[in-house]
C-alpha positions as CSV (number, residue, x, y, z in Angstrom):
1,X,99.9,66.4,-129.4
2,X,97.4,68.7,-128.5
3,X,99.8,71.8,-128.7
4,X,100.5,70.7,-132.4
5,X,97.1,70.2,-133.2
6,X,96.5,73.9,-132.2
7,X,99.2,75.5,-133.6
8,X,98.2,73.4,-137.4
9,X,94.4,75.0,-136.4
10,X,95.6,77.9,-136.5
11,X,98.1,77.9,-139.6
12,X,95.0,76.3,-141.0
13,X,93.0,79.8,-139.9
14,X,95.4,82.3,-140.5
15,X,96.6,80.8,-144.1
16,X,92.4,81.0,-144.9
17,X,92.4,84.2,-143.8
18,X,94.4,85.8,-145.9
19,X,92.8,84.1,-149.0
20,X,89.9,85.7,-148.2
21,X,91.9,89.1,-148.4
22,X,93.7,88.7,-150.9
23,X,93.5,90.8,-153.9
24,X,92.0,88.9,-156.8
25,X,93.8,89.1,-160.0
26,X,90.9,88.8,-162.1
27,X,87.5,89.6,-161.8
28,X,84.7,87.5,-163.9
29,X,82.8,89.8,-166.0
30,X,85.0,93.0,-165.5
31,X,87.8,93.3,-168.0
32,X,91.3,93.9,-167.2
33,X,93.0,97.0,-166.5
34,X,96.2,98.7,-166.0
35,X,97.9,96.3,-163.6
36,X,96.0,93.0,-164.1
37,X,96.4,93.2,-167.6
38,X,99.0,90.9,-168.7
39,X,101.1,90.8,-171.5
40,X,100.0,90.1,-174.9
41,X,102.4,92.8,-176.3
42,X,102.8,91.7,-179.3
43,X,98.8,91.6,-179.6
44,X,98.8,95.3,-179.1
45,X,101.1,96.4,-181.0
46,X,99.4,94.6,-184.5
47,X,96.2,96.0,-182.9
48,X,97.5,99.6,-182.4
49,X,98.9,99.4,-186.1
50,X,96.2,98.2,-188.3
51,X,93.8,100.9,-186.3
52,X,95.9,103.2,-186.7
53,X,96.1,102.7,-190.7
54,X,92.3,102.3,-190.5
55,X,92.1,98.8,-191.1
56,X,89.2,97.0,-190.2
57,X,89.5,93.9,-187.4
58,X,88.1,90.9,-186.3
59,X,89.0,89.2,-183.0
60,X,88.0,85.9,-182.7
61,X,88.2,83.6,-179.8
62,X,86.9,82.1,-177.5
63,X,84.5,83.5,-174.3
64,X,86.3,85.0,-171.5
65,X,89.9,85.3,-173.5
66,X,90.7,88.9,-173.2
67,X,89.1,90.1,-177.0
68,X,87.7,93.1,-174.9
69,X,90.9,93.9,-172.4
70,X,92.9,93.9,-175.4
71,X,90.4,96.8,-177.7
72,X,90.5,98.8,-174.2
73,X,94.1,98.4,-173.6
74,X,95.3,99.4,-176.8
75,X,92.4,102.0,-177.5
76,X,94.1,103.6,-174.5
77,X,97.4,103.2,-175.3
78,X,96.7,105.3,-179.0
79,X,94.6,107.4,-177.0
80,X,97.6,108.0,-174.8
81,X,99.8,108.9,-177.9
82,X,98.2,110.6,-180.2
83,X,95.1,113.1,-178.0
84,X,93.4,113.1,-181.2
85,X,92.8,109.5,-181.4
86,X,88.9,108.3,-180.7
């Protein structure tokens, strides 16, 4: 019984340590970039089309839903495709 309890405690400690050292995919207050930016392919495609054609765009959604990250990622993709884009 006592050995079983020690194994349970060791497992809990190991699991806790692993969670502490895991890389967080999203950091509050920072833009999601590269590997942390997930999907939104259609949104990026439409945004890039609008920007390339000089169409003004207004993004509306609640706070912290990734508007800035979306714009930053779309602009990086545009710059990589066309080095004259700014």
